[in-house]
N, C-alpha and C positions, 0 to 999 in steps of 0.2 A: 523470411524471404518473401517479398511481396512482388508479384508479377503484374502484368497489365490486366486491366479489367476486361472480362469477356463481354460479348454482346448480351443484352438483356435476354434472359431465358435460356442462354446457350450453356450446356453443361461443360465444365472445365475438365480436361483429361490430361493426365501426365504422360508425356511421350518418353518411352524408354530410350536411353542412349544406344547408339549402334553397338552391338556386341554384348548387350545386357547391362547389368548393374555390377560394376567391378568393386563397389564399395562395401560389399557384404552387408552386415547388419545396419549400415548407415544408409541403405537404400531408402529413398523417401517417396511417399505416395501423395499425389496431389488430390485433395478432396474438394477442389473447385471453390466456388464462392459461397458465402454464408448469408445470402439475403441482403436486405438494404442496410443492416446494421453491422455487417462483418467486413473483413478484409477480403481481397480477391487474390486468387492464385497462391494461397498459402499451402505449404507442404510440411509434413511432419513425419517423424519416425513413429514406429508402433508405440513406444513408451510415451512420447510427447502427445500423440493423438489420444491414447487411452487416459492419460492424466488430465488432459484438457476437456475431453468430451465424453468420457466414460464409455459405456456400452452402446455402440451404435451399429446400425445396419451396414454402414460403409466398411467398418473393420471386419464385421462378420463375413462379408463377401470377399474381402481381400486377404484375410488372415491365412487360409490354407495354402494358397499359391505363394504368398509372401514367405511363409515359414519354410516351405519345401525348397524354394530357390535360395533363400538366404542361408539356411543352415548348411547346405552343401557348398555354397560359395565360401562360407567361413571355414569349412573343413578343408577345402582346397588350399586356402591361404595358410592354414595351420601346417600343412605338409611342406610348405615352402619349396614345392617342386615347380619352379617357374624361372624364366630368364627375362629380365627387364619387364616384368609384369605379365608375360605370356606363359600360361600353364604348359608344362612339358607333357609329353605323351605318357611318361611314367605316372605323373600325378593324376592325370585324367583316368588312367587305367585303374589305379587304386580306388579312386572315387567311384568309378563304374562298378567295381566288384563290391565295394562296401554298400552300395545302393541296393544290390540284389538281396532278396530274402535269404536268410541263413538256413536254407533247406539242406538235407543230407546230400542231395546231388550237387548243390552249389559248393558245399564244404569239400566234397570229393574232388571237384575241379580245382578249388583253391589249394588243395594239398600238393598240387604239381608246381606251384610257384615257389620261389625262394622263401625260406622261413621268415626273413626280415620283412618281406612284403606282407606275408600272412599276419604278422604281428600288427602292421599298420592297419590292415583291413579290420582286424578284430577290435583294435582300439577305437577306430573311427566308428564302428557300429555301436560300441558301448557308449561313446561320447554322444552320438546322435540320439541314441535311445534315451539317455538321461535328459537331453535337451527337449525331446519330444514329450517325455513324461512331465517335465516342468511346465512346458507350454500348455499342455492339456489341463494341468491343474490350475494354471493361471487364467486360462481362457474358457474354462468350462461354462461359466455363466454367459459367455458370449454366444454360445451356440443356440440359445433359446431364441425363439422368433420374436419379432417386434410385437406381435399381438400378445404373446405370453408376458413379455416385459411390461406392456401397457396394463394388462390385467393385474399383475402383481403391484405395480405402482398405484393403480386406482384403489386397490384394497388397502394398501398402507396409507394412502392419502385420506381415504374415507374415515380412518380412525382418528384423524386430527380434527380439532375444533376449528371453527371458522377463523378465530383469532390466531390460532397456531399456523394455519395455512397462510394467513395474511402476513405473519411475521417472517415465515420462510421466504415468501415471494418478495417481501420488502428487503430482505438481506441480499437477494439476488438482483434487485433493481439497481444496477450500477451504470451510471451515465458514461463511465469510461470504458465499459465493456457490456453494452446492452444486449448483446446476442445471448448471453447466459440466461437472462430471464425470458427472452423470446423463445429460446429452445424449450425451456422448462414449461412455460405456459402453453406451448403448442402440443404438449404430450397428451392432453385429454380435454374434453369439453368442460369439465369442472375447473381445470386450471385456466383455461382460456377465459372463463367468466371472471376470474380474479384479476385479469389484466384487460379491462375493456378498451375499446378503440381510443377513447379520450386519453387514457393513461399511456397507451402506446405512442400516441402523437406527442405527449409531453416528454416521454422518454427519448424520443427521437430529437425533439427540440433541445433537450438537455445535452444530448450527445453532440449535436452540432455546435452548441455554445461552448462545450468543453473543448472540442476540436479547435474552434476559433481561438480560444484562450491559449491553448498549447502553441499554436502557430504564432500568435502575437508575441509570446515571450521567447520564441526561438527554439521550442521543442519540436521534435520530428512528428510526434503523434501522441495519442492518449496513452499508449503503452509506456512511453518514457516518463510521463507524469505519474502513472499508476505505480511504477517501480522506483520512483525517485526517493532517495533517502535525505537529500538536502535540496531545498529550493532557495535560491538567492536572486530575487527579482528586484533589481535596482533601476529606477527611472525607466520603466517599460511603458509608461503611459497608461497604467492601469486605471480603469474607470470604476465607478461604483457598481455598475453592472458586472464588470469582470470580477470584482471582489465578491459579489453575491454568487456568481457562478462557482468561484473557488470554495465558498462556504458550503454549497450543495455537494461538493466533492469531498468534504471533510471526512465523511464516513468511509470512503473508499480509497484512502491513502494510508494503508497500514504500515508502510515502511518509512514514512516521512518522520525524521526526528529533528530537523532544523528547518525553520520557516522564517525567511528574512524578506520583508516587503518595505521598500523605500521609494517614496514618490515626493520629489521636491517641486514638481511642476504644477501641483494642485489638480491634476487630472482626476483624482479620486473624489474630489468635491467635499462638501461638508458632511456628507452622510456615508462615505465609502466604508469606513471602519465600522460604523454602526450596522450597515447591511451585511458586512462580513461576519460580525459577531452574532447578529440576530439569526443568521442562518446556520450557526454551529449547533447541531443537536447534541443530545447526551451521548457521550462516547466519541464525539468527532475528534479528528486528529489524535488518535489514540497513542501514538508513539512520540509525538512532538515534545521535546524537552526544552527547546530554545525557540522562543517566539520574539521577533523584532518587528515593530511597526515604527518606522522612522519617517518624520516629515509629513505625516498624514493627520488631518484634523480628527481628534477624538472628541474633545469637549465633553459636556455633561451627558448628552444622549449616548455618545459612543462609550463613555465610561460605564454608564448604567447597563448598556447592552453587553459589554464585556463581562461585567460582574454577574449578570444573569446567565451568560454562557458558562462561566466557571462554576456557578452554583448548580446548574443542571447537569454537570458532569462532562462538559467538553474539556479537552486538553488535560486528561487525567494524570499525565506524567510530567506536567510542566515544572521545570526547575529554574529556568532563566527567562525573565520577562523584560523586554526593552521597549520603552515607550518614550522615544526621544522627540522633542519639538512637536508635541501633539496637542497643544492648546488645552492642557489639563489644568484647570483652576482648582480653587479650594473645594467648591461644591462637587466637582467631578471626582477629585481624589477621595473626598468623603464618601461618595457613592461607591467607589471601587474598593476602598480600603477593607471593608468587612469581608468581601469575597477573597481578597488576597490573604487576609489573616486566617481564613479557613483553609488555606493551602499550606499545611505544615511542611511539605516537601520543597517549598520555594526557597531557593538558595541565593539567587542573584536578582536584584531589582534595580533597573536603570531608569531614572525619571528626569534626566538632564533636559534643560531648556524648556521647562514648562512653567507657567506663571503662577502656580500655587504657592502659598506661603505658610504661615504658622498654623492656621486652622486646618488646612489639609494634612500637614505633617502630623499634627496632634491626632487626627483621626487614624492615621496609619500606625503610629507607634502606640496608640490607645493608652493614654494615662489612666490610672485607677479612677473609676466612676465615683461620683459623690455618693454618700450613704443613701440607701433606699432606691437607687437606680439599678436597672438590669446590668449584669456583668458584661464585659466585652465579649465578642465572639471567641469560641474556642479555637485553639490552634496557636495563633499569635506569633507567627514568624519565628518559630523556635530554631529553625535551621538556616535562617537568613545569614549569609556570610558576607555579602557585598551589597552596599546601598549607595547609589550615586545620585546626588542632588545638586550637581553643578548647574549654575545658571538659573536657579529658581529664585523665589522671593522670600526665602526663609530669613527671618531676622533673629534678634537675640532671644525672643520668646520661644521661637521654634527650636533654637539650639538648647535652651534650658529644658524643653520637653524631651529632646533627644538624650541629653545628659542624664535626666532623671530616669528615663526608660532603661538606659544602660546600667545605672547604679542599682536599680531594683531587679536586674536580671531579666528584663522583658525581651532582650535581644541577645541571648547567651552565646550564639555562634558568630556574631558579627565580628569580622576581622578587618574589613576595609570600608571606610566611610569617606566619600568625596563631597566637599562643600566649597568648591571653588566658585568665584564670581557670584557670591550672594551678598545681600546687604547687611549681614551680621557683623558685629564688632570683632576686633581681634581677641578681646577678652572672652567673649562668648564662644568663639571658635576654639580657643585654648582650653576652655572648660570641657568642651565636647571631646577634644583630643585626650585630655586626661582621663575622662570617664571611659573612653574606648580602650586606652592603655590598661586601665584597671580591669576592664572586661576581658581583655585578651590574656593578661598575665595574672 
């Protein structure tokens, strides 16, 4: 829930609805705004706040009153002594008695009420006692002061090397949610030194660029992008700068498994894909299994950049790669092929509409090298099931290389091979089909 932004410097406060909070444990507390990098007017339940921000002074101050109010509201709801949402006098009386300490004098007074109500009071006391014990166990670390927590954190942090501290801070440096690293770095003088003003400004600039990209493609905010499992951006007018921004976000999109980018307008320019792939660091796009780049120029530079990204560990779970109409010639495919062959999990490869021919295809299927030359890269497309080469410039020589690769078992999993609209003869195509049939059966 996002409210209106308060005036600069004004603390945001949550106004209780008239008559209190009828929603029991779902009562929400407004923790105001979170500085220049956060959202404004956000509200959270206890569990949401604790999971998101950990041990904080805000919850320390709010927890006791929150628990006391909510636990008895919950007890009253459990009694179901109400009419159209309004508690009955009987229900309020039972709650009032259960709240009283179970002293001997109190028990003597309760002995005068009907035994059924006595049972309710006793059960409520037991239930609330269990909840209180559980809450104390859960929140025991919360009662420490901010100073105590800061000292403990400083001691633990001091035991880490400078490189280890930098790695931790680097993992928190998230352009889609920059407040995490801002909170962390503000915990002590040592942590603030690891995030100097120049880096703070860069983080802010990255956040603004990410926000602009989200709005451009029709997303509500960075949260929607951060939690996306599939991205299908077709003809959004993506520029090379947009693709570079997306590359920077590659490490903070853990849920994304499908990424489809299609641009037929030429807005990405000749270096858009190159900038995208150059920005993919090791481990970037960790869950992406399907990557499609359609209608955007890749060429030799883009193919080399994509190969380098794959070799340094980007897209570790990639299974399907679509590079349609991407201006990939023989030299470009020869540059990309070794990296593809080092991806043994690759199952689907779509290269339709590219101008490469026999030389590029030979580099991909890797015929046996002449005697005395180094062996081809390990891996070798052993799981490749689908290979689409429609609209390329493969001729009879390329078909012969394909048939030979199939005959020697270089593509053992291949089941579907598309060779429409290529300049090869019918006889050459028939030879490839026969080799594929033998490979399957």
